[in-house]
C-alpha angles and dihedrals in degrees: 000000000000129000092240095064133103092236094053096046099042104029118016100038097047091048091048093049093048092050093043096052096041096059124075116260094258089064098043095091090051091052090046091052094048097046090045091054089050089049091052095042090054089078102014110035094160096046093056084084089057091052092048088051090052091049092049098046094048094043091053091044091055091054091046092051091050091050093053095042094050087057094045093246094140095159091059090044091053091048091049091049092050093047092050092048089049091052091049093048091042092056091045092046094049096052098036106032106023094095093043092054093048092047091053092046090051089052092061104028121086089234136042124249108217116228142161120234112243124218109245111242107240114253095002092134091054101046092041091057090047094053091045091053089053095051094044092047091050089052091048090050091240093124135018121247113264111241098189112080092198092055091047091046090051090053094052098041100036101146100215092068101016102104104027110015150194086219099243112203116214091238089062095056103025093109094038091058089060099036130007137167120245121183141151090253093052091046089051091051088052092052090051092050090048093050092047089054093044091053092048092050101041104030101036112016096045093047094046088047091056090057092048093048092051091053096040093064092059117100120244091251090054095050124088126205090257093049093047092052091047090051092049092047090049091053091045089057095038096056093046096049092038098051095028091048091049090050090051090052090049091052090048093050089048091054091049087057094044099259130125115213125187119258111257100199133040105184094290094183090066090063120125096209139016088254089057091044092059091049086060105035122079089343095183093057094045092049091047093055091044093051100041105027115016099045095042088052088057099267111214093326090093130068121299095257092053092043089055089048090052092051092050092049092050095047094043088054091045090056092045091050089060096054148340098251137095094243089062092050091050089046089058093044090047089062092041091056093047091050090050090050092049092047102043107020111026093031106158096351093099092057090059092060121092111273092245092055091050090055093047091048091052100044093046092053090045092051092051087049091055089055088062088047101050099037116101091225141010091252093054090048091055090047092051092048089050090054090050088054093047097258118135098345136113098278131276097307139000138181091270091056094047090048094054092041091056098037095044100037097100093044090047092052091048090050094047093049091042090056088065127067094239099102098033095051091055092043092049089058087060090049091057096038120114089216105112092210092056090047091051089049090054091051090050091051093050092045089051092051090050096047096044092045090050091050090052092048093050090059097030119141093163117047109134128159111218099203095056088092093059 
């Protein structure tokens, strides 16, 4: 079940909201837990057991850590924290990386190890990182252990951010789980966030994705430089509006339920460096790795050589988190190397360039990075990049490229402008205006987004969600 579906919008969500608002506050977490398990079981009935196991093991671990720490037995607490982290990573590693490890072993061993490919439990990367943040923060004394299994279960399984984030750390919602504000105004803000995300996903991401998919099936010899760049641009816009739109919907749903989640995207394509890009893209993941991997390794408080090592470790793991394939690992290392270059070689040189050149530098590197990300293998990524640079393709331009340039030009312009804050900042002034005509205009815009998105979904033949596989 995805947010951008007719069933979710017109059946599941209304039923959930009615149940949630009918019950007294003391039962809201229970309702949230039950409806979230139903949401997850809709697509993964077997793996609900895995999620319940994760909830149970981390809940018990939190109580165990508290028990040891209250008695000053810090060595036992540290051991318990390490064991729980190992269990979490072991479960994630088994389901996500088991096949990858066996495939690579079979490639170098003189014999094959038989194995069966396992279906990846939806959202396992997200909820595993959430439960790990809880256990580590309890050990650090940053949060108190949760004594109510229903409340903890609601935190882990909360359907708005369950399958695609943002990665909500327990410390961010600890108080909200016990007491949260619900009002008509907040609910209305949630609806607006949800509709913004729905429009991004359905009207822009899906249509840009259709262009990318049509170009992606072409062989390298059939693809011109123009076609390859159009395909890469289409994916660049698709993944931003797909994942960013889904995050907006998650934030909106959270507000409808009384929660405040962190924003996961801050117009990343307006960045002036790769360092700036990663402050704006998938913010919850970047902050998680910084808090729980980079800083514990020593961050940049150590010597330059070790700081570079720390960056490479973090970005190698970031790539691996996204997928069990070498192209994902190289995608992470690609960014790690660029960040190292910006930090230790370029230093402030980028800031001296004209603003436009900084943007061009950033978006070109990001687009080449997305080639590593969307390609099915490292070899195909290198081949596609070669085509973009005029190596081994079908010339500079062909009829296919001109066709998609003309047919997708308006959509491309809308996507490019929509990836900047220009339109939204002006529109948001209308939202907060006391002028009744401007307020009515905003209502009309949101109603239009809802109606047009619904019309698209009714006839949808292409409505994927890219981050399901992570």
